[in-house]
N, C-alpha and C positions, 0 to 999 in steps of 0.2 A: 619583957616580952612582952608585945600585948597580944590580949586573943587574936588577932588579925593577922601577929608572926606568928605563929603558933604553928606547926609543921605537923599532920598526924600521918604515921606510914602506916599503908596500906597492900606495897607490894613492891618487889624489887623492880626498879623501870626498864630492863632486861625482860621480863614478861611479859610487858604487851608491844606483841609487833608495830610494823607497820600496816594500815589503814585497819589496825584491829578497836574492840575497843573490852575493855575490863569493867564489869559493873561490880561495885564495894559497897558496902554498910561505911560511912563517917560520921562517928555519936546518930546513929538511929534514923540518922539520914540518908535514902538512896542516893549512891552518888554512881556516876561512868566517868569512865577516865579512857582521852585517846592519847593512838600519835599519831601527828605530823608532822611528817622528819625528826628533826634532832627532839622538838616542841612537845611534852606535855599537857592537857589540856582539862581540867577538871569541871565538870557540870554535875546542876539538880539531873537525875537519870528520874526525869517525868517528860513530854513532852506536852508545850500550852496546847494543844489543839484538841487532843483529848484521853492525857491524862495513861498513858499507856507509858511502859519504861523504851528508855533511847536503847536502850544497849541490846532491843532486842534490833536496830534499824541499820543498815549502812550508812559505808562511810565513804564519801566520793569527793576526791578533791579536797581533803580536810574539812569536808564538809555532813555533819551525823545527817541524816536523814531519816526521819519516821517512815514506818512500815502501813502506819494507823492510816483512816480513812479520813483522804483530805477534806480540808474545810468546803462548805457549798455558799 
């Protein structure tokens, strides 16, 4: 098994409800896990435009939206 095939259990999937976000730490990296339908997605828990955590954002139509200051 390669490193890219390695699974790290961080939570019971039933603990993440529809349109909810779960913030976890995976090997020292902040990750946010969200459920959209039957699928779970995991991404870096950091907004690309302001560096703030995405876990504080809103999930709308399977899109995680940062609540930080918009780019101008």
